[in-house]
N, C-alpha and C positions, 0 to 999 in steps of 0.2 A: 556559461551554461545557462540553459533556461531554468527558471525557477518553478513556475507552475500555474495552474488554473484552479486551486482549490483550497479548502480550509476545513477544519473540523476538530471534532473531539479526538483527543489523543487515543492511540490504539490501546493505551492502558485502560480506557473506559470500555473497550470492547473485550479485552482479555486482561486479567489481572497481571500487572507487571511493574517493574521498577521504572522510576522516572530518571531522566537525564540529569546530570549535575555539571556545573560549570567546570571548564578546564582548569581553573585556578583553585578549585576546592580541595580540601583535605581528602585523603584516600578514604573511600567509603565502599563497603559491600552492602548492597541493598537487600533487605529481607523481603522477598516477593511473596512470602506465604501469608495465608490468612491468620487471624488473631488466635484461633484455636488450633491446637495440634499437640504433637508429642515433642517435648523439649529435648534437645540434644546437648552435648557437652558445652558448646559455646553459647548456650542460651537461645539459639535460634529455634523457632517453632516451625515444624513442618506439617503440612495438611494430613489429616487422617481420613482415609477412604473407608466407606462402609464395608463390613465383612458379611459373609453369609449368615453368621450367627446373630447378626444384629436384628433380624426380623424373620418371622415365620409367616407373615401376611404375604400372600402370593404377589400382589401388585407391587408392594414395596420391595420384595425380594428381587423381582425382575428389574425394577428401577435401579437397585443397587448393582445388579449384574451389569447393567449398561454403563456403569462407572468403573468397573473392576480393571479394565485394560489400561486405564490412565496411569501414567507414571513411568518408571524405568522400563524401557522397551525390552530389555533382556529378560525381565521377569513378568512381562504382561501376560503371557500364556498361563503361567503358574497361578497368577491371581484369578484369572478367569476360570481355570479348572477347579479352583477351590469352591466355586459355586455349583459345579456339576456333580451329578451322581457319579460314583467311581468308575462304572463301566463306560459312561459317556466321556468322562475326563480322559480315560485311557486311549480313546480313539480320536480325541480332539487334536487338531494340528499343533505341532510343537511350538510354533512361533510365526513370525512374519509381520507384515504390515498390518496396521489397525485401520479398519474402515470407520470413518466418522459418519454417523447417521443422524438424521433429523426426524423426529416423530411428527408426521404430518397430521395426525389426530391423536388425542390422548389415548393411552393404553386402556383396554377394557378388561374387566374381570367381574364375573357374576358370583355373588356369595355362595360358598359351598362347592364351587367348581374348581377343577385343577388347572384349567387353562387360562393363561393371560394372553390377550391378543394385542400385538403391537403392529403398527403400520409405519414403516420407516422408508426413508429415501437416503441413499448413500450420497453424501455431498463432497466427500474427499477421502484421500488415503494419507494417513500420517505415517511417514517413514521413520526408521530408527534414527536418522540424522536430523530429525526435527522438521523436515520439509513436509508441508501439507499440499498435496497435489489435488486440485479440484477434479471431481468426477464429472464425466459427461452426464448431463441431467437425464434422468430416466424416471419412469413412473414409480410411485411408491409401491412397496411390496409388503404384504401382510404375512406375519408369522404367528403361530401359536406356540408359546413356550409353556410346557407342562411342568407343574410344580408338585412335589410330593415327598414322602418320607423314604428313607433307605434303611433296610433291615440292619440292626446293630449300630446305627448311627443316630445321633441326636439332631434335632432341628429339621428344617425343610431344605430340599435340594431342587435344582432345576434338572428335570428328568429328560427334557428334550429341548434343543435349541439349535439355531443355525450353526454350521460347522466353520465359522470364521471369526477372527477377532474383530470386535466392534465396540465402539463406545459412542455415547450420545454427544451432540454438540454442546450440551450443558456441561458434560464432564470435561470437555476441552476447555471451556471457559473457566471452570472451577479449579482445575488441577494443573494448568499450564500458564506460563507467561510468554507473551510474544517478545522475542529478542531479535535484534537485527545485526547481521554480520555484513561485511562489505567486500566488494571486489572492484579492482580497477577496470575501467572500461577499456576497450581494445586499443584506444589511442593513448592510454595512460594519462588522461587529463583530469579524471575525476572518479570518485567512488560511486558504485551502484549498490543500493541496499538489497538485501536478501533476507526475508522474514523467516525465522525458524520458531519452533515451539519448544520451550524448555520446561520439563516437568518441575513443578514446585516441590516435589519430594526430594529433588536433588539439592543437598546442602549448598549454600552459596559459595563456600570455600572450594567446592569441586566444579562449580560452573565454568570458570575460566578454562579448565582443562577440556571440558565438553565443547566449549566454543572453539578451542584450538583444533579439536578433532573435526568439527564441522568445516573449518577452513582447509585443513589438509585433505578433506574428503571431496572437495570441489563444490562448485555452485549448484543451485537448484537448476534442474534441466531447462526450465523455460527461459533462463537468463543466458544460456550458453552462447547465443549469437552476439551478445553485447559485452561480455566481460572476459577477462583473463583469469584462469585459475592460477593457483600457485604452481611453480615449476614442477614438472612431473617427478614423482618420487618423494616429494617433500613430506616429511613426517616429524612429529614431535619426538624428542629423545628423552623427555622426562615430563612429569606432570608440572603444571604451573604452580609454583609454591606460593604460599601466602606472602603478601606484601611485607618487605623488610626494608627498614630505613627509607620508607616512601618510594621504594623501587619495585617495579614489576619486572620479573625475570622470565624470559621465554627462551626455551632451548629447542633448536631444530637441527635436523641432520644437514650434511653438506649440500644435498640436492636443493635446498631452499635458495641457495645463491650459486648457481652453476657457473663454471668458467665461461668467460665471455659476456657476463651480465653487464649491462650498461651502468654508468656511474650512479644513476639515481635509483637503482633497484632496491638497495638496502633501505633507503629513506622511504620509498613507497611501501615497502613491507612494514616498516615501523608505523607509518600512518594507518595502514590497513589494520594492523593489530590493535592500535590504540582505539580506533573507532569501533572495532568489532568487540572489544572487551568492555565497552561501556555497558552499564553504569560504573563499572570498576575503573577508577582512574588513579594515577600516581604522577608525581612531578617528574619522575625519571623512569625510563624503560631501558632494560639491558636485553639485547638480543644476542644469543650465543649460537653461532652457526658451526656445526661440526666440532672440530677440535680447536677452532680459533678462539681467541680471547673474546669475551663478551664486548659488544659495542654499546656504549652507554650514551644516552641522549637525555639531558636534563632540560625541563621546561621547553621541550620541542614543540614547535607549531605543528598542528595536524588538523585542527577543526576545519580550516578552509578547504580541505580536500573533498569535503562533502558539500555539494551545492545547496542542500537543504539548510545547512548552517547559515548560509548567507541571506536567507529570507529575512525580510524586515519584520520587526515585532509589530509594527503598525503599517499596513500596506497603503499605497496610494490608490485611491478608488476613483473610478470613472463610470459614466453612463452616457448613452446617446439621448439627446433631446432635440427634437425637430431636425434630425439627421446630422447633428454636430456632436463632437465629443466634448463633454463637460466634466470638470472635476466636481467631486462632492465636497461640500463644506465639512469642516472638522476632520479633513483628511490631510496627511502630510503634504506640504508644498501647495496648499489649496490656492494660493495667490500667484503661483507660477504659471507660465504658459503651458499648454499641453505639450508633452515631450515630442521632439523631432518634427512634428507636423507644423508647417507654417499656417498662420491664421487664415490666410486667403484660401487654403486648400481644405480647411476643416468644414466641409459641407457635403451634402448628398451622400452621407456615409450610412450604411446599413448594418455593419458589424466591424469590430476592430480588435486588435491585439497590440499591446505595448510591452516591450521587454527591455532589460538593460543588463549589461555586464559591468565590470568595475570601471570601464573607460568609455563605453559607447551605449547609445540608446537606439532601439529599433521599433519601427511601426509597420503594421500591415493592416490595411483597411479594404473593405469591399464597398464599392460605390455603385450607385445606380440601382435600377430595378429591372426585373424581367430580362430581356435579351441584352439590355444595356449594362448589366452587371460586369464589373471588372475588379480584379485584385491589384492594388497598388501598394508599394513598399517604399520605405526610406530608412536611412541610418545616418547617425552623426555622432560626433563626440558629445559627451554629457553636457547638457546646457545649451547645445547648439541645435539648429533646425536645418532641414534639407528638403529638397523638392521630392514629391512623390513620383515614383516611376511605375508604369504599368508592367505587370508581369505577363510575359507572353504565354500563349497556350491555354489561358483560362478566360472564359467569358460566359455570360448568361445565355447566349444562343447555343452553347454546347451543354447546358444543364445548370440548374440553380447552384450558386456558390454558397457554401456553409460559412461558419465563423472561422477565421484563421487562428492558428496557434503557433507561437514560436517555441520550437523544441530546444534549439541550441543557439545561443547568441554569444560569440567569442569576444575576447578583449581586443583582438588585433584590428588592423585597418582594412582587412580583406572582406568586403561585403558578401562575396561569394561563399565564405566559410559559414555564414549563418544558415540555419535549417529551420524552415517553417513547414507546417502541414495545413491542408485545407481539403474539403470535399467539393467535388463538382459533379452534379448529377448522381450523387451517392458513391462515387469513386474517390479514392484517396490520391492526392498529389502532394509533392514536395516542391518547395520554392526557396530561393535565397533572397538576399537583400538587394539584388540588382534587377534589371529588366529582363534577365535571362528567361527562357521558356521553362515553365513548370514541367516536372516529370511525374509520370504515373508511378506510384509506389507499388512495387511487386508484393502482393499479399493475397493469400488464399481467402478472400473475403466471402463470408457465408451469405452476404446480401448487401443491399445498399447501406452505406455508412451514414448515419444521421447525427452522430456526435462523437467527439474525441477529446481526450485530455492527456497531457504529457506530464510525467512526474518531474520533480525538480532536478533529477539527475540527467534528464534529457534523453533517456533511452526507454524507460518503461512507459507503455502507452495503454490506455483503456479506450475502447470503442463501443459505440452502441450501434447495433445492426439488427433490423427486424424485431425490435423490442427486446433484444437480448444484449447482455453485457459480455465483452471479451477483453482479454488482456494479451499483450504481445510485447516484443522488444524491437526498438528501432535501431537498425544498423546503418551507419552513415560512412563506413570506412571505404566503400567502393565508389565506383563512378556514379551510382544511383542509390538512393535510399531504399531500403527494403524493410519489411516487417516479418517477424517470425510467424510460424503457423499460429493461428488464433487458439486460445484456450478459453472455453466458456466459463464464466464466473456467474453463479446463480445466487443472488442475494435472497435471504429468506423473506417470506411474506409478500413478495411482489409478483404479480401475475405478468407484468411487462415492465421493462426498464425504458424510461423516457430520456434520461440524461445522466451523466456521471462526471465527476471531477475529482482530482486528487486533493484530499484535505490534510494529509500528512505524508511522510515518505513511505508509510506502510498501510495507509487506509484511504478509503474513498467516500465521497459524498455521492449518494445515488438517489435520484428522484424516479418514482415509478408509480404504477397503478396497482392498487391492492385488489383482491378478489371482490371487494364490495364496490368496485368502480369509483373509488376515491383515491386521490393522489396523496403520497406521503414522501418525506425526505428521510433517508436513513444514513447512518455512518456505518460502513461495512469494511471488514478486513479485506486485504487485497486478494485473498483466495476466495472471498465470498461466503465463508463459513459462518462467521459471527456478525451480528449487527445490533446496533442500538438505534432506537427511533429518535430522530431529531424533531420532526414535525409529523404527528400521527395522521392529521387530516387537513389537507390544504384545498379541499374542494374537488369538484368534478371537471374543472377546466383543465385541459391538457397542458402539461409542462413542456415547453418548447426549448428551454435553455437552462443551464445550471453552470455557475462559475464559483470557484472557491480559491481562497488563498491559504495555503497549508500552515499548520503549526510547525514549529521547528523541533528537531530532535533534542536540542539543548534547552528548550523551554516548552515542553509538551503540554504544560498546564494551560497555556494560552490557546483558547479555541480559535481556530481559523475562521475567517469570514466566509459566509456563503450567501449567494444570491440565486434566485430562480426567476424565470419569466413564465407567466401563464396569462392567457387572454390578452397578450400585448402589454401587460403591466409587470413592472419589476418589483420583487419582494425581497426584503432582507430576512434571512433565516436567523431568528433569535429564539426566545422561549416560545414565541408565536410569530406567525408571519406579520411583517410590518411593511406596508406599502411604501415604496420610494416616491416621494413627492417632489414636484418641480422646485419648491422653495428650499430643498436640500442641495440643489446644484448651484455652482458658482456662475455668476453673470448670466442668469436666466430670468427672463420675464415670462411668467406663466401664461400659457395660451389655452383657450378652451379646447377640451378634448385632446390635448397633447400630453402624453405620459412619458416619463423617463423609461428607457428600455435598454436591452443588451448591456447590462452592467458588467464591468470587468476590472481587473487590477493591473498595475504595473508589475509584471513578473520579475 
C-alpha cells in the first residue's frame, strides 16, 4: 500500500489527546484530560467546564455559553439551557447535533450595554457518534446575544440567543481528544482510519465502550465508498470491562460473524478492534461472539494491518537537481543508487514519485517540458532496476502534467495492480506501473486540480482546486478508479490554499495565502476545523509545491518531514524555513543559478 506524501505535528498537537504506545508495552489507559479538574474515584481528573454562575460579566458569560455544549452529547442541551432564561430554555430545542463555530472577529460588548455581538462561521457539525462533518463554507453571520437578570433568580442569564446547539472551535480543542477508529478497505487488504472526537469528560474506563459503539454504528459517511462496515446488525452485548489479567474482553452478538463468513473474518475483526481501541492495549484479546466461547489471541500481530505503521522513522529523501533525481546527504541509504531508475535514464526529469512495498519498488517520473512532457513508470524487486516505460494517453500536448503520486503499491509481481494518480490539464488520471493507457478518474471536480496527496492507507485523498481544499476517497475496486463526491475542507486563517499533503494518518500540512497576502504553512485536522501554525510567514512568493512524510500512529511524537517550493527553490519546514542547498545533495557539483527543487520522499 502507498505510504504517503506528508509529515507533521501529531494530531495531539492540534487537539489534546492520548499518544500511541508500542504493541509490547504494558496495558495502559491514557488520561487525556488536562491537569486541573474534578477528581473521580480512580484518581483520574476530568475537565471542568465553566458554568453560568461563574461570571456575570456579559462578554465572559457569552464566551462560557459557547463552551457549554461540549461534552456528553446526551446532556449537551441541558448544559446549554442552564445559561438561558427559563422561558427561553423551555423553547430551546431538546437536543441534536452541535454546530462547531469559529469567531471570525472578536466578540464585541460596550460597557453598560446588555448586548454582546458575536460574528461566527459554522465550520462543521459534531454528531453524537463523534463524527465531525465539515460545513459548506458560508459567509459569517452576526448575532446579538442579550444578557440580563431574571426575576427571582440570582446571577445573569442569556435572554436571547440563536435557537441551535453550538460551540466554539476553541471548546472543541479544549474538551475533546481526537481518536481514530479503523475499517477494512473493500478489498480487506488494509485498515482505513476514521477520526472521531471523544469528550474528555468521559472517564477513560468508559471510553472503550464508546469506541465499540462507534464501530457498531458504522463509518463516517465520507468513507462509505472505500470501507466495509461491520456486518449488518452487529451490536455489543455488554460494556467493555476493565482489563483483567492483561486481557481485553469484547462481547458482540452473533451477527458480528454471520454464517458463511470467510476464514479470515474473525482475525480481521480482532485486528480492527485492537487498532481502534488504541491507546488501550493488552497482550491478549478475547472476542466473544453470541453464545460461543470467547476466542483468545495472545501477542497477536495486528500493527501491520495499518499501512501508516509501516512508515519509516527516518524517510529516504530526494530532490531534483539539473533535471536529475538526487539523494540527500544524511538520509538513509544515501550512498545507494536511486531506486528502480537506471542511471542512464535519470535525466530530463521535471517531477517524480518513488514508492515501495515490502517486496518491490516503484517509480513514476514526468520528463520533458511543454508539449514534450511524458509520464514514465517502472517497477522492480527491491534493490533492482528496470527500464522506464511511457504511460499512454498522457502528454504535454494535451495539457500540462502535474506531479505523480503513488496511491497503492502492492507486494505482488503484477505491475498492473499498482495505482498512481496525476493531473493533466487540471484533470485527474490514474495509471499503473505498465505502459497501459492512463484513465480519467470519474470525479465531480469543482474546477482544475492543481495539487493532490494520498494518505498512507491509499484511499483517502486531499486535492487542491481553485485555491480551495477538498477531501474524497479513492475506490479502485472496479474497472476504473473513481473518487467520491468532494467535501470542502476550509483551514482557518487561509484566504486560499496553494498545496496540501498528509502529515499523519489524521492530519494535513497545508500551505496557503493569508489575508495579508503572505504565505504560511499550517498543520490542520483532516476535517479542517483545527489548525496550528508551523510557519507563520514564508513571504509573498507563491508556494507551488508541498511534500510531507507523515508521522506514524505508534510514534506520533516524531514530527514528519515537510518541504515546500516557492520561487523555484526548495525549503525545509523546520522551526523556520531552511533553503535546500546543492551541497546537501549526493554526487552533485554545484552550478551557478541551479537550485534543488521538487523534493520528495520514498513513500
